[in-house]
Residue frames as a rotation matrix with the C-alpha (Angstrom) as fourth column:
MET 1
-0.516 0.855 -0.051 120.12
-0.798 -0.501 -0.336 145.64
-0.313 -0.133 0.940 218.05
ALA 2
-0.396 0.447 0.802 117.34
0.080 0.887 -0.455 143.05
-0.915 -0.116 -0.387 217.79
GLU 3
-0.973 0.096 0.209 115.93
0.217 0.074 0.973 142.00
0.078 0.993 -0.092 214.48
SER 4
-0.497 0.857 -0.138 112.51
-0.628 -0.465 -0.624 143.37
-0.599 -0.224 0.769 213.68
THR 5
-0.400 0.484 0.778 109.65
0.551 0.805 -0.218 141.34
-0.732 0.342 -0.589 212.26
ASP 6
-0.958 0.038 -0.284 108.64
-0.248 -0.608 0.754 142.42
-0.144 0.793 0.592 208.80
PHE 7
-0.248 0.947 0.204 104.86
0.297 0.275 -0.914 142.76
-0.922 -0.166 -0.350 208.54
ARG 8
-0.990 0.041 -0.135 103.34
-0.141 -0.323 0.936 142.72
-0.005 0.945 0.326 205.07
ASN 9
-0.370 0.929 -0.005 99.67
-0.271 -0.103 0.957 143.50
0.889 0.356 0.289 204.74
GLY 10
0.127 0.418 0.899 99.28
-0.949 -0.212 0.233 143.15
0.288 -0.883 0.370 208.53
VAL 11
0.979 0.198 -0.045 100.44
-0.183 0.957 0.225 139.49
0.088 -0.212 0.973 208.54
ALA 12
0.226 -0.935 0.272 103.68
-0.764 0.003 0.645 138.13
-0.604 -0.354 -0.714 209.92
PRO 13
0.033 -0.276 -0.961 105.63
-0.845 0.506 -0.174 135.77
0.534 0.817 -0.216 207.66
PRO 14
0.907 0.306 -0.291 105.56
-0.144 0.871 0.469 132.04
0.397 -0.383 0.834 208.57
ALA 15
0.514 -0.734 0.445 108.18
-0.698 -0.056 0.714 130.91
-0.499 -0.677 -0.541 211.02
THR 16
0.364 -0.486 -0.794 111.08
-0.627 0.503 -0.595 129.03
0.689 0.715 -0.122 209.52
ALA 17
0.990 -0.035 -0.138 112.28
0.115 0.770 0.627 125.84
0.084 -0.637 0.766 211.08
SER 18
0.370 -0.914 0.168 115.67
-0.882 -0.402 -0.245 126.11
0.292 -0.058 -0.955 212.64
GLY 19
-0.092 -0.493 0.865 118.09
-0.722 0.631 0.283 123.30
-0.686 -0.599 -0.414 213.32
GLN 20
-0.811 -0.351 0.469 117.32
-0.070 0.854 0.516 119.88
-0.581 0.385 -0.717 211.87
GLY 21
-0.857 0.514 -0.030 114.04
-0.004 0.051 0.999 120.61
0.515 0.856 -0.042 210.14
GLY 22
-0.418 0.803 0.424 110.33
-0.898 -0.436 -0.059 120.85
0.138 -0.405 0.904 210.85
VAL 23
-0.114 0.509 0.853 107.66
-0.547 0.685 -0.481 118.31
-0.830 -0.521 0.200 211.73
ALA 24
0.777 0.493 -0.393 107.13
-0.574 0.297 -0.763 117.41
-0.259 0.818 0.514 208.07
GLU 25
0.123 -0.821 -0.557 110.66
-0.826 0.226 -0.516 116.07
0.549 0.524 -0.651 207.76
HIS 26
-0.851 -0.417 0.320 110.36
-0.525 0.654 -0.544 113.53
0.018 -0.631 -0.776 210.61
PRO 27
-0.279 0.793 -0.541 107.79
-0.279 0.473 0.836 110.76
0.919 0.384 0.089 209.99
TRP 28
-0.451 0.090 -0.888 107.97
0.740 0.595 -0.315 109.60
0.500 -0.799 -0.335 213.62
SER 29
-0.950 0.106 -0.293 107.04
0.091 -0.804 -0.587 113.11
-0.298 -0.585 0.755 214.80
ARG 30
-0.569 0.785 -0.245 103.98
-0.720 -0.330 0.611 113.06
0.399 0.524 0.753 212.57
VAL 31
-0.218 0.465 -0.858 102.93
0.212 0.881 0.423 109.67
0.952 -0.090 -0.291 213.95
LYS 32
-0.691 -0.086 -0.717 103.35
0.720 0.003 -0.694 110.89
0.062 -0.996 0.060 217.54
LEU 33
-0.915 0.376 -0.147 101.35
-0.360 -0.924 -0.128 114.02
-0.184 -0.064 0.981 216.72
PHE 34
-0.356 0.806 -0.472 98.57
-0.507 0.258 0.823 111.95
0.785 0.533 0.316 215.15
LEU 35
-0.268 0.221 -0.938 98.43
0.576 0.817 0.028 109.56
0.772 -0.533 -0.346 218.13
SER 36
-0.853 -0.067 -0.517 98.42
0.491 -0.441 -0.752 112.33
-0.177 -0.895 0.409 220.72
ARG 37
-0.774 0.620 -0.125 95.66
-0.632 -0.748 0.204 114.22
0.033 0.237 0.971 218.91
THR 38
-0.222 0.707 -0.672 93.62
-0.262 0.620 0.739 111.04
0.939 0.340 0.047 218.57
ILE 39
-0.420 0.015 -0.907 94.05
0.733 0.595 -0.329 109.95
0.535 -0.804 -0.261 222.19
PHE 40
-0.762 0.078 -0.643 93.35
0.460 -0.635 -0.621 113.40
-0.457 -0.769 0.448 223.61
TRP 41
0.054 0.892 0.449 90.56
0.985 0.025 -0.169 114.01
-0.162 0.451 -0.878 221.05
SER 42
-0.206 -0.242 -0.948 91.94
0.315 -0.934 0.170 117.39
-0.927 -0.263 0.268 220.01
TYR 43
-0.829 0.001 0.559 90.53
0.555 -0.124 0.823 117.47
0.070 0.992 0.103 216.48
GLU 44
-0.807 0.565 -0.172 87.96
-0.528 -0.821 -0.219 120.13
-0.265 -0.086 0.960 215.68
ARG 45
-0.229 0.827 0.513 84.36
0.227 0.558 -0.798 119.01
-0.946 -0.066 -0.316 215.52
GLY 46
0.763 0.587 -0.272 83.32
-0.166 -0.228 -0.959 118.54
-0.625 0.777 -0.077 211.91
SER 47
-0.048 -0.835 -0.549 86.82
-0.965 -0.103 0.241 117.81
-0.258 0.541 -0.800 210.63
TRP 48
0.411 0.210 -0.887 87.40
-0.624 0.774 -0.106 114.59
0.665 0.597 0.449 208.72
GLN 49
-0.653 -0.689 -0.314 89.62
-0.194 0.553 -0.811 113.25
0.732 -0.469 -0.494 211.51
TYR 50
-0.692 0.494 0.527 86.85
-0.653 -0.119 -0.748 113.81
-0.307 -0.862 0.405 214.07
ASP 51
0.333 0.873 -0.356 84.36
-0.942 0.294 -0.159 112.04
-0.034 0.388 0.921 211.80
ILE 52
0.010 -0.417 -0.909 86.72
-0.403 0.830 -0.385 109.06
0.915 0.370 -0.160 211.37
ILE 53
-0.921 -0.361 0.147 87.17
-0.258 0.280 -0.925 108.71
0.292 -0.890 -0.351 215.14
CYS 54
-0.307 0.893 0.328 83.39
-0.829 -0.082 -0.553 108.83
-0.468 -0.442 0.766 215.65
ALA 55
0.424 0.452 -0.785 82.88
-0.820 0.560 -0.120 106.21
0.385 0.694 0.608 212.93
VAL 56
-0.447 -0.660 -0.604 85.45
-0.246 0.739 -0.627 103.91
0.860 -0.131 -0.493 214.56
ILE 57
-0.886 0.165 0.433 83.72
-0.432 0.040 -0.901 104.24
-0.166 -0.985 0.036 217.94
LEU 58
0.107 0.993 -0.049 80.30
-0.925 0.081 -0.372 103.49
-0.365 0.085 0.927 216.43
ALA 59
0.215 -0.101 -0.971 81.71
-0.629 0.746 -0.217 100.52
0.747 0.658 0.097 214.52
PHE 60
-0.831 -0.542 -0.128 83.15
-0.222 0.533 -0.817 99.17
0.511 -0.650 -0.563 217.78
ILE 61
-0.601 0.663 0.447 79.79
-0.653 -0.085 -0.753 99.57
-0.461 -0.744 0.484 219.54
PHE 62
0.344 0.913 -0.221 77.67
-0.862 0.213 -0.460 97.94
-0.373 0.348 0.860 216.85
PHE 63
0.531 -0.151 -0.834 80.01
-0.588 0.643 -0.491 95.30
0.610 0.751 0.253 215.41
THR 64
-0.582 -0.719 0.380 81.68
-0.774 0.346 -0.531 93.95
0.251 -0.602 -0.758 218.54
PRO 65
-0.280 0.489 -0.826 80.50
0.031 0.865 0.501 90.38
0.959 0.115 -0.258 219.24
ARG 66
0.536 0.601 0.593 78.33
-0.598 -0.226 0.769 89.95
0.596 -0.767 0.238 222.32
SER 67
0.783 -0.233 -0.577 80.48
0.421 0.881 0.215 87.04
0.459 -0.411 0.788 223.45
TRP 68
-0.277 -0.929 0.245 83.25
0.407 -0.345 -0.846 89.50
0.870 -0.134 0.474 224.32
PHE 69
-0.617 0.099 0.781 81.06
-0.551 -0.763 -0.338 91.06
0.562 -0.639 0.525 227.02
GLN 70
0.291 0.681 -0.672 79.67
0.140 0.665 0.734 88.14
0.947 -0.307 0.098 228.99
ASP 71
-0.763 -0.642 -0.072 80.50
0.225 -0.160 -0.961 89.90
0.606 -0.750 0.267 232.22
ARG 72
0.310 0.928 0.207 77.15
-0.070 -0.195 0.978 89.66
0.948 -0.318 0.004 233.94
PRO 73
-0.217 -0.404 0.888 77.51
-0.891 -0.289 -0.349 90.29
0.398 -0.868 -0.298 237.64
THR 74
-0.229 0.086 -0.970 77.87
0.163 0.985 0.049 87.13
0.960 -0.147 -0.240 239.68
LEU 75
0.625 0.522 0.580 76.19
-0.526 -0.268 0.807 86.71
0.577 -0.810 0.107 243.00
GLN 76
-0.541 -0.829 -0.139 78.68
-0.342 0.368 -0.864 85.91
0.768 -0.420 -0.483 245.73
LEU 77
-0.134 0.484 -0.865 77.64
0.677 0.682 0.276 83.83
0.723 -0.549 -0.419 248.69
SER 78
-0.729 -0.174 -0.662 78.24
0.646 -0.497 -0.580 86.79
-0.228 -0.850 0.474 250.99
ASP 79
-0.894 0.427 0.138 75.75
-0.299 -0.796 0.526 88.83
0.335 0.429 0.839 248.94
LEU 80
-0.182 0.877 -0.445 72.92
0.308 0.480 0.821 86.58
0.934 0.012 -0.358 250.10
ARG 81
-0.225 0.057 -0.973 73.48
0.974 0.021 -0.224 87.82
0.008 -0.998 -0.060 253.64
HIS 82
-0.835 -0.156 -0.528 73.23
0.227 -0.971 -0.073 91.46
-0.501 -0.181 0.846 252.55
VAL 83
-0.640 0.656 -0.400 70.36
-0.749 -0.416 0.516 91.21
0.173 0.630 0.757 250.07
GLN 84
-0.658 0.484 0.577 67.39
-0.045 0.739 -0.672 89.32
-0.752 -0.468 -0.464 251.41
GLY 85
0.223 0.840 -0.494 65.23
-0.704 -0.212 -0.678 87.94
-0.674 0.499 0.545 248.66
VAL 86
0.516 0.087 0.852 65.13
0.433 0.832 -0.347 86.15
-0.739 0.548 0.392 245.36
VAL 87
-0.030 -0.599 -0.800 67.73
-0.667 -0.584 0.463 86.61
-0.744 0.548 -0.382 242.61
GLU 88
0.941 0.301 0.154 67.33
-0.071 0.621 -0.781 85.16
-0.330 0.724 0.606 239.11
ILE 89
0.084 -0.989 0.124 70.65
-0.180 0.108 0.978 83.59
-0.980 -0.105 -0.169 238.14
GLY 90
-0.886 -0.423 -0.188 70.03
-0.275 0.156 0.949 82.13
-0.372 0.892 -0.255 234.71
ARG 91
0.231 0.972 -0.046 67.45
-0.529 0.086 -0.844 81.25
-0.816 0.220 0.534 232.14
GLY 92
-0.872 -0.437 0.221 67.26
-0.077 0.568 0.819 78.57
-0.484 0.697 -0.529 229.50
ARG 93
-0.729 0.619 -0.294 64.69
-0.401 -0.037 0.915 77.42
0.555 0.785 0.275 227.01
ASN 94
0.135 0.816 -0.562 62.90
0.079 0.557 0.827 75.14
0.988 -0.156 0.011 229.49
TRP 95
0.252 -0.110 -0.962 64.23
0.933 0.290 0.211 76.27
0.256 -0.951 0.175 232.85
GLN 96
0.460 -0.208 0.863 64.99
-0.251 -0.963 -0.098 79.19
0.852 -0.172 -0.495 235.14
SER 97
-0.039 -0.567 -0.823 67.51
0.796 0.480 -0.369 79.27
0.604 -0.669 0.432 237.96
TYR 98
0.586 0.289 0.757 67.12
-0.213 -0.847 0.488 81.29
0.782 -0.447 -0.434 241.16
GLN 99
-0.596 -0.603 -0.530 69.00
0.480 0.261 -0.837 81.85
0.644 -0.753 0.134 244.39
ILE 100
0.449 0.825 0.344 66.82
0.001 -0.386 0.923 82.41
0.893 -0.414 -0.174 247.41
ASP 101
-0.426 -0.599 0.678 67.99
-0.628 -0.344 -0.698 83.68
0.652 -0.723 -0.230 250.79
SER 102
-0.583 0.142 -0.800 67.65
0.424 0.893 -0.151 81.10
0.693 -0.427 -0.581 253.56
ARG 103
-0.935 0.261 -0.240 66.18
0.103 -0.448 -0.888 83.67
-0.339 -0.855 0.392 255.99
LEU 104
-0.476 0.791 -0.385 63.31
-0.879 -0.433 0.198 84.24
-0.010 0.432 0.902 253.59
VAL 105
-0.270 0.339 -0.901 62.70
-0.283 0.867 0.410 80.51
0.921 0.365 -0.138 253.19
GLU 106
-0.776 -0.085 -0.625 62.83
0.512 0.495 -0.702 79.93
0.369 -0.865 -0.341 256.97
SER 107
-0.867 0.490 -0.089 60.32
-0.334 -0.704 -0.627 82.72
-0.370 -0.514 0.774 257.57
VAL 108
-0.195 0.822 -0.534 57.80
-0.927 0.023 0.374 81.05
0.320 0.568 0.758 255.23
ALA 109
0.833 0.421 -0.359 58.28
-0.322 0.896 0.305 77.34
0.450 -0.138 0.882 256.07
PRO 110
0.196 -0.836 0.513 60.85
-0.980 -0.163 0.110 76.62
-0.008 -0.524 -0.852 258.78
GLU 111
0.270 -0.069 0.960 60.38
-0.368 0.914 0.169 72.82
-0.890 -0.399 0.222 258.71
LYS 112
0.302 -0.083 0.950 60.40
0.731 0.660 -0.175 72.13
-0.612 0.747 0.260 254.95
PRO 113
-0.377 -0.524 -0.763 62.64
-0.059 -0.809 0.585 74.36
-0.924 0.266 0.274 252.84
GLU 114
-0.902 0.051 0.428 61.27
0.425 0.273 0.863 72.90
-0.073 0.961 -0.268 249.58
GLU 115
0.064 0.998 0.022 57.76
0.997 -0.065 0.047 74.01
0.048 0.019 -0.999 250.52
GLY 116
0.307 -0.032 -0.951 58.99
0.378 -0.913 0.153 77.48
-0.873 -0.406 -0.269 251.46
VAL 117
-0.756 -0.630 -0.181 60.86
0.028 -0.308 0.951 77.79
-0.655 0.713 0.251 248.15
ARG 118
-0.616 0.598 0.513 57.72
0.773 0.334 0.539 76.75
0.151 0.728 -0.668 246.26
GLN 119
0.386 0.819 -0.424 55.56
0.879 -0.466 -0.100 79.33
-0.280 -0.334 -0.900 248.06
ILE 120
-0.010 -0.485 -0.874 58.09
0.136 -0.867 0.480 82.14
-0.991 -0.114 0.075 247.53
LEU 121
-0.913 -0.401 0.072 58.46
0.101 -0.050 0.994 81.41
-0.395 0.915 0.086 243.81
GLU 122
-0.328 0.869 0.370 54.72
0.931 0.232 0.280 81.06
0.157 0.437 -0.886 243.25
ARG 123
0.464 0.450 -0.763 54.21
0.619 -0.781 -0.084 84.46
-0.634 -0.433 -0.641 244.90
ARG 124
-0.280 -0.689 -0.669 56.95
-0.077 -0.678 0.731 86.01
-0.957 0.256 0.137 242.80
LEU 125
-0.982 -0.171 0.080 56.02
0.047 0.185 0.982 84.44
-0.183 0.968 -0.173 239.45
LYS 126
-0.370 0.924 -0.096 52.23
-0.737 -0.355 -0.575 84.55
-0.566 -0.143 0.812 240.12
LYS 127
0.390 0.477 -0.788 51.75
-0.795 0.606 -0.026 81.04
0.465 0.636 0.616 238.74
PRO 128
0.881 -0.087 0.465 52.31
-0.219 0.796 0.564 77.45
-0.420 -0.598 0.683 239.89
VAL 129
0.180 -0.911 -0.371 55.91
-0.979 -0.129 -0.158 76.28
0.096 0.392 -0.915 239.56
ALA 130
0.978 -0.030 -0.207 57.46
0.025 0.999 -0.025 72.87
0.208 0.019 0.978 238.86
ILE 131
0.483 -0.837 0.257 60.67
-0.831 -0.346 0.436 72.70
-0.276 -0.424 -0.863 240.87
GLN 132
0.657 -0.346 -0.670 63.36
-0.245 0.742 -0.624 70.48
0.712 0.575 0.403 239.36
SER 133
0.080 -0.680 -0.729 65.97
0.770 0.507 -0.387 70.81
0.633 -0.531 0.564 242.11
VAL 134
0.851 0.060 0.521 66.68
-0.281 -0.786 0.551 72.61
0.443 -0.615 -0.652 245.37
GLU 135
0.230 -0.864 -0.447 70.32
0.709 0.463 -0.531 72.72
0.667 -0.195 0.719 246.52
PRO 136
0.896 0.047 -0.441 71.45
0.379 -0.598 0.706 74.43
-0.231 -0.800 -0.554 249.73
ILE 137
0.369 -0.806 0.463 74.28
0.145 -0.442 -0.885 76.97
0.918 0.393 -0.047 249.46
ARG 138
0.853 -0.110 -0.511 76.61
0.522 0.153 0.839 76.69
-0.014 -0.982 0.188 252.44
ASP 139
0.686 -0.688 0.237 79.52
-0.628 -0.724 -0.285 78.78
0.368 0.046 -0.929 253.68
GLN 140
-0.225 -0.899 -0.375 82.82
-0.459 0.437 -0.773 77.52
0.860 -0.002 -0.511 255.11
ASN 141
-0.810 -0.057 0.584 81.21
-0.583 0.188 -0.790 76.83
-0.065 -0.980 -0.186 258.49
ASN 142
-0.876 0.473 -0.093 78.47
0.406 0.828 0.388 74.69
0.260 0.302 -0.917 256.91
VAL 143
-0.457 0.749 -0.480 75.82
0.159 -0.462 -0.873 77.35
-0.875 -0.475 0.092 257.59
ILE 144
-0.173 0.481 0.859 73.07
0.975 0.207 0.080 77.51
-0.139 0.852 -0.505 254.97
LEU 145
-0.804 -0.174 -0.569 73.13
0.127 -0.985 0.120 80.92
-0.581 0.024 0.813 253.30
GLY 146
-0.134 0.773 -0.621 70.51
-0.867 -0.395 -0.305 80.25
-0.480 0.497 0.722 250.67
TYR 147
0.067 0.252 0.965 69.14
0.217 0.941 -0.261 77.82
-0.974 0.227 0.009 248.16
SER 148
-0.744 -0.261 -0.616 69.88
-0.566 -0.244 0.787 77.33
-0.355 0.934 0.034 244.48
VAL 149
-0.056 0.865 0.499 66.63
0.033 0.502 -0.864 76.42
-0.998 -0.031 -0.057 242.75
VAL 150
-0.969 -0.122 -0.217 65.96
-0.216 -0.016 0.976 75.25
-0.123 0.992 -0.011 239.20
VAL 151
-0.157 0.986 0.057 62.38
-0.197 0.025 -0.980 75.63
-0.968 -0.165 0.190 237.98
ALA 152
-0.718 0.022 0.695 60.92
0.633 0.435 0.640 74.03
-0.288 0.900 -0.327 234.84
GLN 153
-0.712 0.474 -0.518 58.82
-0.506 -0.858 -0.089 76.24
-0.486 0.199 0.851 232.58
């Protein structure tokens, strides 16, 4: 006949560990349990473990150096064919760098690209510009895709 469970005051007695022992006897089991609960975020809200995890996340957000995340999107040459217009590439203390689509420049001043670049930037910035350099951006077939322009401030 099967053993019966002895209930005292409506509560079952705690289960006893059979075999080689419970979780408390194996340090590696406790480490695995801690890691799995941390990774899968299975701690109750308001517990001290939950608060520690939140504090670690906030510390990472606020104390991580900016230099670790210099992953600004880079403009590929093929992007100039899909996005017609002006893209600001960089900015310094005394300069700004832009890439301008060649179709836009040709529509403004087909004979002189420098004049077209000047007109486009003056319209965009709403002030006169002092252009330091204008370099054509070419693809593998030597077709001009756009212009790299550096403007003094």
